[in-house]
C-alpha positions as CSV (number, residue, x, y, z in Angstrom):
1,M,-0.1,0.1,0.0
2,K,2.9,2.3,0.9
3,K,4.4,1.6,-2.5
4,L,1.2,2.5,-4.4
5,A,0.9,5.8,-2.3
6,I,4.7,6.6,-3.2
7,A,4.1,5.9,-6.9
8,I,1.0,8.1,-6.9
9,T,2.6,11.0,-5.2
10,G,5.7,10.8,-7.5
11,A,3.5,10.7,-10.5
12,L,1.6,13.8,-9.3
13,L,4.7,15.7,-8.5
14,I,6.1,15.0,-12.0
15,A,2.7,16.0,-13.5
16,L,2.5,19.1,-11.6
17,S,6.0,20.3,-12.1
18,G,5.3,19.9,-16.0
19,C,2.4,22.1,-15.7
20,A,4.3,24.7,-13.7
21,S,7.0,25.0,-16.3
22,T,4.3,25.2,-19.1
23,V,2.9,28.2,-17.4
24,K,6.4,29.9,-17.1
25,T,7.1,29.2,-20.7
26,E,3.7,30.8,-21.7
27,D,4.5,33.8,-19.7
28,A,7.9,34.1,-21.2
29,N,6.5,33.8,-24.6
30,A,3.9,36.4,-23.8
31,A,6.6,38.7,-22.6
32,A,8.7,38.2,-25.7
33,V,5.6,39.0,-27.9
34,T,4.8,42.1,-25.9
35,A,8.4,43.3,-26.3
36,A,8.4,42.5,-30.1
37,I,5.2,44.4,-30.7
38,E,6.5,47.4,-28.5
39,A,9.7,47.5,-30.5
40,A,7.7,47.3,-33.8
41,E,5.6,50.2,-32.7
42,A,8.6,52.3,-31.8
43,A,10.4,51.6,-35.2
44,L,7.0,52.5,-37.0
45,N,6.5,55.6,-34.8
46,K,10.1,56.8,-35.6
47,A,9.6,56.1,-39.4
48,R,6.3,58.0,-39.3
49,S,8.0,61.0,-37.6
50,V,10.0,61.7,-40.8
51,D,7.2,60.6,-43.2
52,G,8.8,57.3,-44.0
53,E,6.3,54.7,-42.8
54,W,5.5,52.2,-45.3
55,R,1.9,51.4,-46.3
56,D,1.3,47.8,-45.0
57,A,3.6,47.8,-41.9
58,R,1.1,49.1,-39.3
59,K,-2.1,48.3,-41.3
60,V,-1.3,44.7,-42.0
61,Y,1.6,43.3,-40.1
62,L,1.4,45.0,-36.7
63,K,-2.5,44.5,-36.7
64,K,-2.1,40.9,-37.5
65,A,0.7,40.4,-34.9
66,K,-1.5,41.8,-32.2
67,A,-4.5,39.5,-33.3
68,A,-2.1,36.5,-33.2
69,A,-0.9,37.6,-29.6
70,H,-4.5,37.8,-28.6
71,K,-5.1,34.2,-29.7
72,A,-1.9,33.1,-28.0
73,D,-0.2,32.3,-31.4
74,Y,3.1,33.6,-30.1
75,K,5.3,32.3,-32.9
76,T,3.2,34.0,-35.5
77,A,2.9,37.2,-33.5
78,I,6.6,37.6,-33.1
79,K,7.2,36.7,-36.8
80,L,4.8,39.4,-37.8
81,A,6.0,42.0,-35.2
82,N,9.6,41.6,-36.5
83,I,8.5,42.2,-40.2
84,A,6.7,45.3,-39.0
85,K,9.8,46.5,-37.2
86,F,12.0,45.8,-40.0
87,Q,9.7,47.8,-42.4
88,G,9.7,50.6,-39.8
89,E,13.4,50.7,-39.7
90,M,13.8,50.6,-43.3
91,G,11.3,53.2,-43.9
92,Y,13.1,55.5,-41.6
93,Q,16.3,54.7,-43.3
94,Q,14.8,55.3,-46.8
95,A,13.2,58.6,-45.8
96,I,16.5,60.0,-44.3
97,E,18.7,58.8,-47.3
98,Q,16.1,60.4,-49.7
99,K,15.1,63.6,-48.0
100,D,17.1,65.7,-50.4
101,A,16.3,63.6,-53.5
102,G,14.9,65.5,-56.4
103,P,14.4,65.0,-60.1
104,W,17.6,63.9,-61.8
105,L,18.7,66.3,-64.5
106,F,21.0,65.8,-67.3
């Protein structure tokens, strides 16, 4: 009887420790998504400040990243937030590089 009680107790401890690590992993993933979305928003705001925000960055990628995060699809949310961040950074860079651009004359 004692062996059975020890076996059941051991099985419960293993099962519960697995659940605790799953919750910690989900919290870490949610924090990573939040950080990725905040970084993307910062990059897009920086691009917008110099009129360099690309069309689909905020409307498509960031919006879909937030929706995926809401559905707890963390992998997709991070991927989309990183795309939005990249587009924000490149939009800013493009606007700065081309601020003095004008028509090319022969």
